[in-house]
Backbone bond lengths (Angstrom), bond angles and torsions (degrees), N, CA, C in turn:
res aa  C-N    CA-C-N  psi(-1)  N-CA   C-N-CA  omega(-1)  CA-C   N-CA-C  phi
1 M - - - 1.440 - - 1.546 107.41 -
2 D 1.311 113.91 152.74 1.491 117.65 177.73 1.587 108.50 -110.70
3 Y 1.279 114.26 162.22 1.497 121.09 -174.95 1.522 108.55 -137.51
4 H 1.293 114.85 155.43 1.449 122.72 170.13 1.575 112.66 -123.04
5 A 1.152 115.54 147.07 1.496 123.60 169.13 1.561 108.91 -119.64
6 H 1.286 114.96 126.19 1.547 119.48 178.68 1.487 101.58 -108.30
7 I 1.309 122.41 123.41 1.414 129.04 179.99 1.475 110.77 -110.37
8 Y 1.344 116.48 114.12 1.434 115.82 -171.10 1.522 110.36 -109.17
9 W 1.391 113.98 165.69 1.463 118.21 173.79 1.581 108.93 -145.28
10 N 1.301 113.61 159.01 1.457 123.17 177.89 1.489 117.33 -105.96
11 N 1.419 116.53 -26.17 1.415 123.57 -178.02 1.488 110.47 -149.71
12 E 1.356 116.69 -175.88 1.450 124.00 -177.19 1.524 112.27 -60.78
13 E 1.353 115.13 -43.39 1.443 120.29 -177.36 1.507 109.89 -62.17
14 E 1.375 115.08 -44.43 1.495 118.43 -179.51 1.545 110.40 -70.62
15 K 1.298 119.68 -32.01 1.444 124.96 177.54 1.523 111.04 -60.58
16 E 1.379 112.09 -43.31 1.435 118.75 177.87 1.529 114.87 -58.90
17 K 1.412 112.46 -45.00 1.399 121.61 177.64 1.575 109.97 -62.47
18 A 1.354 115.25 -45.49 1.462 119.84 -179.59 1.578 110.98 -60.58
19 L 1.318 114.60 -47.31 1.471 118.56 -179.02 1.507 113.34 -66.77
20 G 1.314 115.54 -29.88 1.474 118.90 171.21 1.478 119.24 -61.30
21 L 1.272 116.88 -19.76 1.524 122.81 177.04 1.491 110.12 -77.74
22 R 1.323 119.59 -18.08 1.482 123.80 -167.35 1.531 110.68 -68.13
23 I 1.291 120.80 -29.73 1.440 121.88 -174.95 1.509 107.91 -69.58
24 F 1.348 115.63 -48.80 1.461 118.37 -176.96 1.579 106.15 -65.00
25 L 1.322 118.22 -43.76 1.453 118.35 -177.59 1.571 111.63 -59.11
26 H 1.337 114.98 -44.25 1.500 121.23 175.87 1.484 111.30 -59.97
27 D 1.307 117.33 -48.73 1.467 122.45 -171.92 1.583 105.94 -68.67
28 N 1.310 121.35 -18.57 1.428 119.80 -177.55 1.539 112.05 -109.55
29 G 1.363 112.53 28.10 1.446 116.92 169.20 1.485 117.09 89.86
30 C 1.350 122.79 -0.94 1.505 122.22 178.86 1.516 111.02 -70.26
31 S 1.263 118.31 146.88 1.457 125.62 164.31 1.482 107.65 -86.34
32 L 1.307 117.08 128.62 1.434 124.44 -176.96 1.496 111.88 -103.44
33 G 1.377 113.85 131.00 1.473 116.70 177.57 1.498 110.78 -89.09
34 R 1.295 116.02 174.69 1.457 125.67 178.99 1.534 108.26 -57.57
35 I 1.309 119.50 148.30 1.412 123.12 171.99 1.596 106.79 -85.22
36 R 1.297 109.17 120.83 1.456 117.16 -175.14 1.520 110.29 -103.77
37 D 1.264 116.23 112.49 1.506 121.65 -174.78 1.578 111.76 -87.40
38 R 1.257 113.80 12.23 1.584 117.05 172.87 1.506 103.57 -151.92
39 A 1.345 110.18 164.44 1.472 119.11 179.47 1.547 108.55 -62.67
40 V 1.290 117.62 141.35 1.515 125.36 -177.78 1.515 106.81 -146.79
41 G 1.350 110.43 143.29 1.490 120.72 179.20 1.585 107.97 57.25
42 P 1.372 112.21 -130.21 1.458 114.93 -177.50 1.479 116.76 -86.44
43 H 1.401 111.10 2.16 1.493 120.06 -173.49 1.501 109.52 -87.79
44 P 1.388 114.63 129.51 1.517 118.90 -172.65 1.537 110.47 -86.16
45 L 1.260 123.04 -11.20 1.449 127.32 -172.22 1.597 109.94 -136.97
46 P 1.294 111.43 158.73 1.469 116.72 175.39 1.594 107.47 -55.28
47 M 1.283 120.10 150.79 1.434 120.71 -175.27 1.531 107.73 -170.45
48 Y 1.277 115.88 173.35 1.491 125.53 159.59 1.508 109.62 -135.20
49 Q 1.357 115.27 161.55 1.439 121.32 -178.45 1.537 107.12 -109.98
50 A 1.346 116.79 146.83 1.417 125.33 169.44 1.557 109.07 -123.56
51 G 1.274 120.55 129.05 1.440 121.99 -177.01 1.612 107.56 -107.14
52 Y 1.221 117.17 137.70 1.504 120.20 178.52 1.505 106.64 -149.05
53 N 1.393 111.80 174.49 1.537 119.39 -176.42 1.425 114.41 -124.84
54 E 1.278 115.40 179.02 1.525 121.36 -174.94 1.477 113.89 -57.71
55 K 1.340 115.10 -33.56 1.458 120.14 -178.05 1.581 110.54 -71.18
56 T 1.311 119.77 -32.79 1.473 119.63 179.40 1.556 112.26 -102.83
57 R 1.273 116.79 2.75 1.505 123.68 -176.50 1.547 114.04 -50.91
58 V 1.257 113.77 -55.90 1.505 115.49 -174.30 1.563 110.91 -63.25
59 C 1.318 112.91 -42.24 1.509 115.00 -176.14 1.532 109.38 -67.51
60 I 1.296 118.66 -40.72 1.496 120.50 -176.81 1.446 109.33 -72.91
61 E 1.365 125.21 -44.67 1.343 122.96 -178.28 1.540 113.62 -73.06
62 E 1.296 119.99 -30.88 1.432 118.42 173.36 1.509 112.30 -66.71
63 Y 1.297 117.63 -33.25 1.454 124.77 175.61 1.478 112.79 -62.21
64 L 1.403 110.85 -47.83 1.560 118.06 179.90 1.489 110.66 -64.82
65 Y 1.335 120.16 -40.94 1.405 124.97 177.59 1.564 112.04 -61.33
66 S 1.214 114.87 -42.92 1.528 119.46 -175.74 1.581 113.40 -84.43
67 S 1.337 118.26 -19.87 1.419 125.16 -172.21 1.561 117.68 -119.65
68 N 1.382 113.17 11.11 1.421 116.37 -172.85 1.556 115.34 -71.17
69 G 1.364 116.03 -17.97 1.516 119.58 176.23 1.424 112.06 55.07
70 G 1.341 124.99 28.91 1.487 124.80 178.70 1.429 115.39 91.46
71 L 1.346 118.93 5.79 1.447 121.91 -177.61 1.531 109.08 -79.42
72 S 1.287 117.38 156.18 1.457 123.10 168.60 1.453 108.48 -87.36
73 I 1.384 119.52 126.40 1.433 124.70 178.62 1.491 109.00 -131.11
74 L 1.264 118.82 129.36 1.472 126.46 176.11 1.498 104.98 -101.60
75 L 1.334 116.77 125.90 1.423 128.56 175.44 1.585 103.64 -112.42
76 H 1.315 112.99 123.84 1.529 116.12 176.20 1.532 111.98 -144.72
77 E 1.343 110.30 153.87 1.395 119.22 175.40 1.633 107.21 -70.26
78 N 1.332 114.68 153.24 1.411 118.63 179.76 1.546 111.08 -131.22
79 E 1.374 111.45 74.30 1.459 118.80 179.98 1.413 112.78 -73.59
80 G 1.393 119.56 -19.97 1.429 121.18 174.67 1.460 115.14 88.63
81 E 1.218 120.78 -24.18 1.493 121.75 -173.72 1.462 113.69 -100.44
82 D 1.345 120.34 -24.88 1.388 121.04 177.71 1.595 109.72 -139.53
83 E 1.291 115.55 90.59 1.436 124.54 -174.56 1.552 111.33 -61.93
84 L 1.318 117.82 -36.13 1.490 124.37 179.64 1.536 107.51 -62.27
85 R 1.330 115.15 -48.26 1.502 118.74 178.01 1.544 109.04 -62.47
86 D 1.306 117.28 -43.73 1.488 120.78 -174.77 1.549 106.94 -59.57
87 H 1.288 117.81 -41.22 1.484 120.80 -175.66 1.511 114.59 -85.55
88 T 1.283 120.62 -4.04 1.463 123.65 -178.17 1.525 106.16 -120.24
89 T 1.328 122.13 -93.95 1.427 127.07 -172.19 1.542 108.90 -62.49
90 G 1.391 117.66 -26.99 1.488 118.16 179.46 1.456 113.60 -91.55
91 A 1.345 118.82 13.26 1.454 123.27 -170.97 1.548 112.68 -113.92
92 R 1.295 113.08 156.71 1.510 120.91 170.99 1.525 106.70 -141.02
93 W 1.265 117.24 164.88 1.532 121.16 -176.70 1.544 105.71 -128.16
94 I 1.379 111.59 145.29 1.501 123.78 164.43 1.476 102.91 -107.45
95 G 1.299 119.06 132.77 1.465 124.37 173.66 1.547 105.22 78.48
96 H 1.305 113.83 -151.11 1.509 121.07 -171.48 1.565 108.59 -77.97
97 E 1.326 110.41 126.61 1.452 117.01 176.31 1.476 113.05 -71.19
98 L 1.342 118.60 130.14 1.421 123.62 180.00 1.616 108.34 -102.17
99 E 1.332 110.62 157.21 1.472 116.46 -178.91 1.572 106.00 -92.12
100 L 1.369 116.19 115.75 1.475 118.59 178.32 1.471 108.87 -82.81
101 D 1.279 117.51 156.20 1.493 125.65 173.91 1.485 106.74 -82.30
102 L 1.323 120.94 83.24 1.439 121.72 -176.32 1.545 116.89 -71.17
103 S 1.368 113.11 -12.15 1.471 116.77 173.28 1.581 110.40 -64.92
104 F 1.229 116.39 -23.69 1.504 118.23 176.10 1.461 113.24 -52.78
105 F 1.360 115.15 -38.04 1.499 121.03 179.90 1.522 114.62 -69.48
106 Q 1.222 112.02 -34.92 1.546 121.95 -179.61 1.468 107.91 -71.49
107 E 1.316 123.48 -26.90 1.459 126.02 -173.52 1.496 109.25 -81.83
108 Q 1.323 119.34 -17.09 1.437 123.25 -172.16 1.537 108.92 -77.56
């Protein structure tokens, strides 16, 4: 199974923290998505996505738990067939849980 981490920020200080995580994520095999400076899709804040797999899951998630610096991070399964499920029952949060715009998945 594959996984995604969405790393969010509210301001420039948080953005700097979030972007600081990218080197570790890249060096440990994550695919890194574009840096989104505005809310996109179901995501309520600026963010970027990191993709990882079962083999690297423990390493990546332990790093994010220990290094999040107060950021909100959504971790979710990426089964690919039901994005609503992936972002709800297949999801966990590090830091403050944000409210996703789940209507985005119903519009697809």
